[in-house]
C-alpha positions in Angstrom: -13.5 -7.8 11.3 -14.7 -10.1 8.7 -12.3 -11.6 6.4 -14.5 -9.9 3.6 -14.3 -6.4 4.8 -10.3 -6.8 5.5 -9.9 -7.9 2.1 -11.9 -5.1 0.8 -10.2 -2.5 3.3 -6.5 -3.8 1.8 -8.1 -3.2 -1.6 -9.1 0.1 -1.4 -5.5 1.0 0.7 -3.8 -0.9 -1.9 -5.5 0.9 -4.6 -4.4 4.6 -3.0 -0.3 3.1 -3.8 0.5 5.5 -6.5 -0.5 8.8 -4.4 3.0 7.8 -2.6 4.5 7.4 -5.6 3.6 10.8 -7.3 4.1 12.1 -3.8 8.0 10.9 -3.6 8.3 12.0 -7.3 7.8 15.4 -6.3 11.1 17.4 -6.4 10.5 20.2 -3.7 9.8 17.0 -1.0 12.9 17.6 1.2 13.4 15.3 3.9 9.7 14.5 3.8 10.8 11.9 1.1 12.6 9.9 3.5 8.9 9.4 5.6 7.3 8.6 1.8 9.5 6.1 1.0 9.4 4.2 4.5 5.2 4.8 4.0 5.9 2.8 0.7 7.5 0.1 1.6 5.5 -0.3 4.7 2.1 -0.5 2.4 4.6 -2.9 0.0 5.0 -5.1 2.6 1.4 -5.0 3.9 0.2 -6.1 0.2 2.8 -8.9 0.4 1.8 -10.1 3.6 -2.2 -9.7 2.4 -1.4 -11.6 -0.9 0.4 -14.4 1.0 -1.9 -14.5 3.8 -5.4 -14.9 1.5 -4.0 -16.2 -1.9 -7.4 -16.6 -2.9 -8.8 -12.8 -2.4 -6.1 -12.0 -5.1 -7.8 -10.5 -8.5 -7.8 -12.3 -11.4 
C-alpha cells in the first residue's frame, strides 16, 4: 500500500467518527455502550498516531 492510499483510507475512517459519537448518545445502548466507547477511544488513538506519523497529511 502506498502512502497516499493509506492517507486516503485514514481520512475516510476519520470522517466516520461522528457515527460512533452519535451512537454513544443513544439512551438505549445498554452494555453495548462500553464497546462503542472503546471503539471511539481506539479510533481517536489511531487518528492521533496518524497525525504524528504523517504531519504533512493534515488538512489545512
